Wavefront OBJ file of the C-alpha trace (Angstrom):
o trace
v 2.476 -5.901 17.063
v 3.132 -2.232 17.754
v 0.407 0.050 19.048
v -1.679 1.965 16.534
v -0.471 5.292 17.972
v 3.173 4.193 17.638
v 2.718 3.298 13.996
v 1.047 6.636 13.311
v 4.087 8.343 14.795
v 6.364 6.320 12.520
v 4.279 7.364 9.501
v 4.456 10.981 10.591
v 8.249 10.831 10.977
v 8.663 9.107 7.631
v 6.626 11.771 5.868
v 8.701 14.476 7.541
v 11.858 12.873 6.137
v 10.678 13.225 2.533
v 12.915 15.498 0.435
v 11.457 18.403 -1.520
v 12.976 17.845 -4.968
v 11.700 21.160 -6.353
v 14.760 23.020 -5.038
v 17.128 20.537 -6.669
v 15.232 20.768 -9.952
v 15.691 24.543 -9.900
v 19.393 24.037 -9.263
v 19.546 21.840 -12.364
v 17.705 24.411 -14.444
v 20.062 27.159 -13.318
v 23.173 25.031 -13.893
v 21.952 24.049 -17.353
v 21.316 27.701 -18.183
v 24.753 28.688 -16.942
v 26.345 25.936 -19.022
v 24.512 27.015 -22.175
v 24.734 30.774 -21.780
v 28.005 31.355 -19.977
v 30.558 33.303 -21.996
v 33.356 32.997 -19.483
v 36.519 30.990 -19.559
v 36.749 27.280 -20.289
v 37.364 26.667 -16.603
v 34.153 28.500 -15.666
v 32.176 26.528 -18.233
v 33.589 23.280 -16.860
v 32.597 24.380 -13.371
v 29.063 25.062 -14.618
v 28.891 21.605 -16.192
v 30.189 20.044 -12.993
v 27.497 21.894 -11.017
v 24.866 20.575 -13.419
v 26.053 16.971 -13.036
v 26.187 17.342 -9.257
v 22.629 18.699 -9.194
v 21.448 15.772 -11.353
v 23.127 13.282 -9.014
v 21.575 15.017 -6.021
v 18.114 14.855 -7.585
v 18.516 11.146 -8.389
v 19.552 10.435 -4.796
v 16.644 12.454 -3.374
v 14.169 10.642 -5.637
v 15.642 7.253 -4.647
v 15.384 8.160 -0.974
v 11.825 9.435 -1.374
v 10.898 6.218 -3.153
v 12.274 4.160 -0.254
v 10.269 6.278 2.188
v 7.089 5.814 0.131
v 7.599 2.048 0.272
v 8.049 2.245 4.035
v 4.931 4.397 4.468
v 2.875 1.968 2.388
v 3.892 -0.932 4.632
v 3.374 1.112 7.804
v -0.120 2.103 6.688
v -1.097 -1.545 6.327
v 0.467 -2.264 9.712
v -1.616 0.575 11.146
v -4.791 -1.055 9.854
v -3.878 -4.330 11.542
v -3.175 -2.511 14.821
v -6.362 -0.447 14.579
v -8.474 -3.565 14.178
v -6.580 -5.502 16.848
v -7.059 -2.769 19.451
v -10.753 -2.164 18.767
v -12.380 -5.316 17.403
v -13.202 -6.837 20.816
v -15.037 -3.681 21.915
v -16.810 -3.374 18.566
v -18.053 -6.978 18.653
v -19.049 -6.738 22.322
v -21.297 -3.740 21.645
v -22.696 -5.237 18.427
v -23.475 -8.554 20.096
v -25.539 -6.844 22.813
v -28.191 -6.395 20.123
v -28.067 -9.947 18.755
v -31.385 -10.997 17.216
v -32.798 -7.457 17.128
v -33.898 -5.765 13.881
v -31.202 -3.476 12.471
v -33.381 -0.423 11.973
v -31.956 3.082 11.595
v -32.428 3.942 15.281
v -30.690 0.759 16.431
v -27.906 1.223 13.883
v -27.307 4.784 15.055
v -27.366 3.715 18.695
v -24.728 1.072 17.998
v -22.567 3.561 16.081
v -22.813 6.069 18.929
v -21.871 3.475 21.559
v -18.882 2.278 19.533
v -17.737 5.844 18.871
v -17.935 6.647 22.585
v -15.976 3.501 23.482
v -13.289 3.596 20.767
v -13.181 7.179 19.537
v -13.659 5.978 15.945
v -16.607 5.960 13.558
v -17.572 2.363 12.784
v -20.119 0.950 10.337
v -21.241 -2.694 10.367
v -23.263 -4.499 7.741
v -23.102 -7.104 4.979
v -21.074 -7.129 1.789
v -21.673 -10.001 -0.600
v -23.543 -11.733 2.247
v -20.497 -11.601 4.532
v -20.064 -9.375 7.559
v -18.130 -6.149 6.999
v -16.819 -3.822 9.680
v -15.417 -0.501 8.477
v -13.452 1.666 10.895
v -12.891 5.346 10.083
v -10.067 6.342 12.451
v -10.437 9.630 14.255
v -8.378 12.544 12.996
v -6.555 10.710 10.206
v -6.273 11.738 6.563
v -3.853 9.041 5.453
v -6.411 6.704 3.912
v -6.303 4.457 6.959
v -9.952 3.439 6.771
v -9.913 -0.200 7.777
v -12.314 -2.823 6.455
v -12.598 -6.159 8.215
v -14.364 -9.385 7.290
v -14.649 -12.885 8.766
v -11.870 -15.359 8.109
v -13.039 -17.643 5.329
v -14.218 -21.061 6.492
v -16.113 -22.099 3.374
v -19.407 -20.536 4.462
v -20.919 -17.063 4.428
v -20.789 -15.343 7.813
v -23.172 -12.378 7.731
v -23.547 -9.621 10.289
v -27.226 -9.367 9.399
v -29.695 -12.124 8.555
v -33.042 -10.886 7.288
v -31.954 -7.519 8.726
v -31.556 -9.011 12.192
v -28.264 -8.696 14.038
v -26.043 -11.798 14.037
v -23.345 -12.341 16.642
v -19.775 -11.609 15.529
v -16.619 -13.163 16.972
v -13.673 -10.797 17.406
v -11.060 -13.533 16.930
v -12.627 -14.461 13.604
v -12.237 -11.026 11.989
v -9.395 -10.156 9.624
v -8.276 -7.011 7.811
v -9.366 -6.924 4.162
v -7.132 -5.952 1.242
v -3.910 -6.121 3.287
v -0.960 -8.453 3.547
v 0.106 -9.874 6.881
v 1.444 -7.576 9.579
v 5.149 -6.824 9.045
v 7.193 -7.091 12.229
v 10.442 -5.660 10.863
v 9.734 -3.090 8.156
v 13.387 -2.458 7.227
v 14.096 -6.175 6.751
v 10.909 -6.499 4.713
v 11.954 -3.652 2.404
v 15.402 -5.221 1.962
v 13.819 -8.565 1.019
v 11.376 -6.776 -1.298
v 14.211 -5.048 -3.177
v 16.150 -8.302 -3.500
v 13.075 -10.091 -4.853
v 12.445 -7.208 -7.254
v 15.988 -7.478 -8.607
v 15.601 -11.254 -9.074
v 12.257 -10.729 -10.830
v 13.869 -8.233 -13.209
v 16.604 -10.757 -14.028
v 13.993 -13.448 -14.680
v 11.997 -11.048 -16.871
v 15.079 -10.220 -18.953
v 15.946 -13.900 -19.330
v 12.360 -14.657 -20.365
v 12.440 -11.908 -22.989
v 15.715 -13.235 -24.358
v 14.300 -16.768 -24.554
v 11.192 -15.513 -26.391
v 13.340 -13.603 -28.888
v 15.575 -16.631 -29.455
v 12.573 -18.874 -30.079
v 10.856 -16.405 -32.407
v 14.044 -16.086 -34.462
v 13.687 -19.813 -35.293
v 10.006 -19.754 -36.275
v 8.919 -19.803 -39.915
v 5.619 -19.616 -41.770
v 2.744 -21.119 -39.788
v 4.923 -21.881 -36.773
v 3.422 -20.056 -33.817
v 5.292 -17.063 -32.472
v 5.646 -16.596 -28.727
v 5.037 -13.344 -26.856
v 5.762 -11.945 -23.420
v 2.042 -11.585 -22.809
v 0.856 -15.010 -23.977
v 4.039 -17.023 -23.536
v 4.911 -20.042 -25.661
v 2.054 -22.047 -27.116
v 1.801 -25.747 -26.206
v 1.741 -26.565 -29.910
v 4.217 -25.395 -32.539
v 1.811 -25.234 -35.495
l 1 2 3 4 5 6 7 8 9 10 11 12 13 14 15 16 17 18 19 20 21 22 23 24 25 26 27 28 29 30 31 32 33 34 35 36 37 38 39 40 41 42 43 44 45 46 47 48 49 50 51 52 53 54 55 56 57 58 59 60 61 62 63 64 65 66 67 68 69 70 71 72 73 74 75 76 77 78 79 80 81 82 83 84 85 86 87 88 89 90 91 92 93 94 95 96 97 98 99 100 101 102 103 104 105 106 107 108 109 110 111 112 113 114 115 116 117 118 119 120 121 122 123 124 125 126 127 128 129 130 131 132 133 134 135 136 137 138 139 140 141 142 143 144 145 146 147 148 149 150 151 152 153 154 155 156 157 158 159 160 161 162 163 164 165 166 167 168 169 170 171 172 173 174 175 176 177 178 179 180 181 182 183 184 185 186 187 188 189 190 191 192 193 194 195 196 197 198 199 200 201 202 203 204 205 206 207 208 209 210 211 212 213 214 215 216 217 218 219 220 221 222 223 224 225 226 227 228 229 230 231 232 233 234 235 236 237
């Protein structure tokens, strides 16, 4: 797993590589105007049309590239959450567990937050959510939506951070990042596999639609129609 700071740098570089499509859109507008309004020779009009097509192709390529970068950033942001938790969870749990069994009053809660902030540099809040422990890390200086929520790995039982408002010991190794997939080691390979799976899913969707249409063309009267949303009924009538 890469360091949190390294992943942030990758996100920063990816954002910097985004293309501003506004300039290309203006080029298209100008080329379209020239094509419509030009009173010059046929050659000049053909040149204007060629410029318009080139600008459209350029815009399509920029949008495709920006889309690829957005996919990469999305994966990197989840990776960043994994790294953020990995690098800080031991310290967070160590400080929290110092107060095991004590009432979680406002003064104690603030003291814990202050100690964790001093040790990690991040704002951290710990409590219960649906009777399970929740640790939320608000990373310092970030505006990328990298707030990271962690919960215990599910073992069939509730694992609260507070029991009757008293602090319960937390185990660092037992905490996982919520609302994220697994950490992605090779982002480029992952994106390649994602695109291939997307293409296969589109093929399967088209084949499914064709099969539905073929079936519905054979139905009559009370015979149940099929739909993309509901599929084919188990009974015919």
